[in-house]
C-alpha positions, 0 to 999 in steps of 0.5 A: 593675490587678489583683493578678493581674498581679504573681502571673503576673509572679512565676511567669513571671520566676522560670521565666524566670530558670532559662533566661536567664542574663543576666536571672538575673544581673541579678537576682542583681546586685540581690538581687531575688526574683521570686517574692515580687513582689506589688505594685508596690513589690516589683517597685519594688525592682529597679533600671531597666534602660536600653536602652543597657545591653541594647545592651552585654549583647548585645555581650558576649553575642550575639544576646540578651545571655542574656535569651531565656527561651525555644528560639530554634526557638520564635522566629519572627522575630529583628528588628534594631533600630538600635544593633544591638539584637536582639529576638525577635519576641513573642507575640500580633498584631502585639505587640498592636497589634489593639486599636488597630485595633479601637478605631479600628473598623477591620477587615474590608471595610477596605484597608490601606496599611501604608508602615512598613518590613518589613525588620529593624525590626519596624514593617511586620510588627507593623502588617501582623500587627495589620491582619490578625488584625482581618479587614483587607487589607493591601498592604504598601507599605513606604517610599517610590515616591511615584507608584506608592502613590498610585496603589495608593491611587486603584486598590485603594480604600484606606481606611486608611494606616499611616505616618509623619505626613510621608509620610502627608501626601506621599502625600495631596498626591500623590493629589489633586494627580494624580488629584483630590479625589474619588479620596481615600476615605482614612477612617483613618490610623494615624500615626507621633509627633513631638515639638513640635505634633504633636496639632495637625498631627493636627487639621490633617490631620483637617480637612484630608484627612477622615480620623480619626487614631490612634497607639500607643505601642510598642517592639520590646522591649515591643510595643504599651505604650500606645494612643488610646482616644478620650481624652486621651493613651494608655491602657496595655495591660492586659498592661503595667506602667507606671511614670514614674520619675526616670531618674537614680534609678529612682524613681517620680514622682507624677502630672504629673511628666515622667520616663522610661517604665519597663515591665515586661511580663507576658509573660516569654518575652522578660523585659523587667522594669522596662525603661527606654524612654529615652522621656519622659512624664507619667503622666495617670492612675494605677492603684489599685495605683500604676502608670499607667493613662493615659500623656501624650504622648511629651515627648521622649528622656532617653537618648543616642539622638535620633529622627530620621524614627521611627528612634532613632539611638545614638552607635554610629551615629557611631562608625561613621561615624567608623571608615568615612569615616577621620575624626578625628571626626564629630557628627550633629545633627538638626533640624527643617525645613519639617515634617521631621526632618533629620540632617547629618553633621559630619566632621573630616578628617586633613590631605590625606584625599579629602574627597569620599571621606570624604562618600561613606563616611560617608553609606553608614556612616550608612544601614547602621547607622541604616537611614535617610539623612543628609540632608548631609555637611559638612567642618569644620576642628575639634569642641569636645573632648568634643563629643557625637557626636549632637545633637538641635535639633528641638525648638529 
């Protein structure tokens, strides 16, 4: 990676600290002078900031926790990720996701069905912007409506689909069952990542449905971090400095050792510097400066959140379930059932509480705050003292 990126970081973050009080406070607390950054070692003197810390700061100083280094009137959109965490729209076509489409040779002449959510979270709009930037025609499908979306695929000649792996399979099977194999003309699929045997599943999808599959690693906080280019894992976006760090100490780990993905964005409009994503991975290749050039597939989460159907569910969501349902305690348990993420809520109720009302309130609160539906609610008599609010059994 060129030394120019550190010069850009030094300039951009020095200026950002004069506008963003939260960023300046972070620098001051660490005794960190961004103007003196000229290498990865200089950058690494700043402690990692966790996503949970950003969430806390935003609750104390809404909406952005003092981290917006721009006038609000210059921000075209505000995204709201589960937590809730507020993120301003970042510069670039879909936060850089256009690079993924270009790599996959998708562009003018392609018709893309984009099934990612278009409300609050950025996924739908980011894929939409990126697809339009490369000249493709976009159908903003969003989630659900399987029968209609299958009809759309056939009647509009869709050539590419952006979807979670599970929903892609649902759509593909519905098209073939309803209209026959000859009606399936999709050549490319941009799929959301899964843990476990996801790469093996993708190879089966490619063989069974005649498509090439592609993926990227992107977050609402950072935009595109890395993307597939035909090689192993993900190649890091040239405007991102990526490190793999020990989740506790923040120290950078050697190549091949799994740790937390820590990212510094070159652009400081939304100044994410040494930002801990909570995702775990390992470096496949390094740059000359010591940063990561090529990143492995994600290995899981290092923080308290659990990823369910492409959405991170935080313990705070379960706290909201407790409040809404009037329960004494609650827990969410994420599992993997029939190649689909599932999450079940367990409630401990007060004596004499109306179980049906509590279940309904819990489901509604979970949907409101996590923006996905829980699969079931079960009333239990007790929970162990100090039980975690959310448990992940997906990889067992």
